[in-house]
Structure formats: structure tokens, C-alpha cells
N, C-alpha and C positions, 0 to 999 in steps of 0.2 A: 504494499500499500504506500502511495505517495501522498504526503500531507503537507500543504502549505499553511505556514504559521505567520501571523501578523498581530498586530495591537494598535493601541493608540497612545500608549505611554512612552514609545520610542524604543530603539533597538537595543538600548542599554538597560531597559527595565529589568528588574529581577523576576517579575512576573512572566515575562517571556521566557526567561532562561529556565525556569523553573517547569514552565509547561512543555518546552522543548524536551527536556530530560524525560519526562513521563511519556511523551508521545513516541519516543524511540521505540517503545514497546509494541507499538502498532506498525512501525515500518519506518521508511525514509521520510525524513522532515526537512523542507526547505523553508528558509525563513525570509520574508521581505517586511520590513517594518520602518515606520518613519524615523529620519535620522534625530529628531527632537520630539518632545511631548507634544501631543495633539489632542489633549482631552477636551470633550466638547465639540470636536470638529464636525460631528454629525457626518452626513454622507456627501461632503463637499469634495470636489475634484479641482485639480488645477487645469485651468484653461487659459490664462493669461500670461504664461510663461513656461520655461522648460522645467522639466523634473530631472534632476541630477541623481545618479545612482553610483554607488562604490560597493565593492565587497570589503567587508570588514570582520575581523576575529573578535569575538564578544565573550568576556568573562571566562576564558579558557573552556567555553562550553560549545560553541558553534560558530561557524562562518555564515554570514547571511548578507542579504541585500540591504543597505541603508539607504533609504530614499527620501530625498529632499521634497516630500509632499505629504498629503494626507493619507489617512488609512485606506480610504477606498482608491486612492491612487496606487498604493502598495499593491493591493490585490490585483486590480486591473492590470497593472504593468507586469506583475509577475506572471500572470496567466498567459497574457498576450505576447510577451517579449522575452522576460527573463528565464523562466524555467524550460529544462530541457524535455519535459513531458508534463501532460496536464495533471493536476492533483486529482486524487480520488476523494480528498476531504479538505475542506478549509476551516481552520480554527483561529479564532482571535481571542487573545488574552495571554495570561491572565491580567484583568484589569485591576488597578489599585483603585478599588471602590465600587459600589454596586451600581448595576444599570438595571433598575426596575421602575415601574410607573413610567412617568412622562421622560424621566431620564434616557429612556430608549430612544427618543426622538433627537436627543442631543448626542448620544454616545457614538464617538468613533469607533469603539470596540465593537459595538453592534453593526456599524456600518460596513467594517472591514468584513465581518462575515456576510453581512447582507449582500456586498458586492459579490462575494463567491456565490451565494445563492442565485443572484441575478444572472451571473455568467453560467449557470447550470450544474453547479457542484453542490453536494450536501455540505452544511455549513453549521458550524457551533461557535457561539460566543460565551465565553467564560469570565466571571467577575468575581472579586471578593471584596465583602463589605469591610470598610476601614474599621480597625479597632486599635487598641493600644499597641499591638504588634501585628504586623502582617506576615503570617506564615505562608508565604507561597508554596514552598516545597509541599506542606500539608495539603494546601488547598488543590495543587495539582494531583497529588495522590487521590484526592476525593473526586476530581472532575474525570481522571482517567477512566474507571469503571462505568461512569456515567455515559461518557463518550462510546465506550466499548458497547454498551447496551443499545445505544441508539443505532450503532453500525449493524449490530448483530440483528436488531429488530427491522433493519430496512430502511433507515434514514435515506430517503431517495434525493435524486438530483433536484436542485432547486429549493430544496426545504431547509428552513433556518430554525435552528432551537436555541434559545437563550438560557444560559445556566448561571444562577447567582448563588454563591456560598455565603453563608452568614459569618459574622465576626467569630473567629476561632479562639479568641482570647479566653473565654469562658469554657473551652473544651470543644469536643467534635460535635457535629450537627446531630439533631435529634432524629433525622431522617430526610427523605426526599418527598417534596410535595410537587405534584403538577398543578400548576396555578396560572390563571389569566393574567394579563398585564393590568396593574392599577392605573387609574387616570388622574392621581393626585398631584397637585403642583408642588414644587419646592418653594418654599417662602424666602425667596432670595432677597438680599438687601445690597444696596450700593453705598459705599463709604466715601465721602467726598473729601478730597485734599485739594491744596492750592500749590501750585508750581512755582518755582523762583520767578518765572515771568509773569506771574499774576493770574494765569489761566487755571480754571478748575480741571480736575481729572477724578476719575470714579474707578475705585476697586469693587469687583463683585465678590461678596461674601456669602456663599450658599448657606442657607439654613436647613431646617428639617422639613419634611413633607407635610402638608397640611393635614388637619386633624381628621381622621375617620370616624365615621359615625359607629363603627364597630359591626361584628358580624360578618365582614367580608373575608373572603379567602383568596387573595390576590397574591402576586409575587411579592409585593411589598409586606403583606401580613405575614406569609411564609418566613420571610427573613426575620421579622420582628419576633417570631416564635422560635426562631433558631433552626429553620429547616432549609435545606437546598432548595430553591425554587426552580423549577424546570418548566419553561414556557415556550410553546411553538409561535413563531411569529410569521407575518406575511406583509406584502408590500401593498396591497391594495387597501387604499385608504378611503374608498368610497363607502359613504354611509347609505346603505341600500334601503333602509326604512324611508329615507327622503326622495328616492327617486320617483315613486308613483305620486307623491305630493307635487314635485316639481313638473311632472308630466301633465298634471291637470291645469297648471296656470297657462294663461295666454300669453305666449312669448312673442316679441315683436322687436324688430330691429329699429323701430321709429320711423320707418318709411310709410309715406301715405299709400 
């Protein structure tokens, strides 16, 4: 099996190296990852400039492609230009921080996996919720059998699965929960500062997710209850319930 591994924390990120080591149990692993952190890059791609690539050796662990672009660039470029053969699986992670609820829309980690799925390959995104310590080797050991199960059970071309591992500071997860994506917003705040030239500038300080009314069983709830959350995702953002309503309206281009 040939696996393409990417992320959004950058090619030097410890989560990438940890996932690489575990994935070797499944086959050959090729790495293409951003040269610098690209957190919250979402599914952006580089269109107004070149994308530089170089091969580097990382952490005495692997040699991979360092890409001066976004996570989706890495996967797109690797599949179309860099790899000597197509991957059988695309894996993104391990991300430093959970990618659940609305974070899925911002996540470069999920975007890298989604790009793989869009290109027709089975794809998995893996993230670890931040805690006092980040035990990426343990998170990778948790993720590996889940990825193996997905493959054994027939994760097919174009399918995307999002795996989120809870904070491991308090011990191992309580189990695995198959859960839908939550839709709660993060209560972000901007902190204003004044530059020496008198201009204002702002730093984004992410907060917590908005309050839940309780009783939900989403990916976010699974993490809060210290379960690994496994969520199948897709790209179709259509709200099908609204199609029939819109079709009933009298649409006009404003012409007489």
C-alpha cells in the first residue's frame, strides 16, 4: 500500500512524524507537507504565484516534500506531479488541536484530506485535542487501528473520514464514538494593539465553543466526554430541504 501523508502544521511538526512512523505498518509512506504552519488555511490553493518544492530530511524520521503552499496545494501537487505512483490512501495529521464542529470549515488538516478525496482517493484526517501535553506518539498509536479498520471495511475512493482524539493528559480515551459534525461556533475575540506608527492591529484569540443545550451526540460532545470521534464528511454543501421552497418562487432576471 502506498500512503500520502500531509498536514497543516508544517513538515517539521511532531504530529506528522508520529503519524509517519505508525503508518509504516501499513506500507510505503510519501510525505508532502507545508514548509511552514498553515493552521486555519481551509481549502485554499495558491493561484497568484509559484509553489516552490524541495526535498528535506526531517527529525531523522523521513524524507519528504516541503511545499511553499497550503495543505491542499501539497496534496494536489503530490498526486499530480511529485509522486512516482498514485497513493492508495491519503492521510492528514496528526493536527495539534481538534478539528470538530465548525472548525472543520477552517481546518487545513481536513482540507488536505478532502483534497485527496476530491482527487478520488480514500482519505482520513486525524487531529489531537490540545491538552497540558501533546502525546503525538500515543495519538498515532490510537489512530492506526482506526485507519486499519476503515481500510479493512472498505473505505472507498472519494470517501473522507475525520478522526478526532481527545486530550490524552487524563489517560486513554473511553472508546470510539461515531458522531455527526456539530455546528457550534467558537466564541472568538480580537485583541486590539497599537503599532509604533499609530495604526491599530488585531490578534485573534480563539475562545471556547458556544454553549450546548445538552443532549447532543456530536463530534464535539464525544471529545468532551473523552471519546475518539469518527465522522464521515462530504463536500456537498447543498441544503436539500431548501431546494423545493426555492423552486416554488417566481424567479426573474428583472427583464420586462
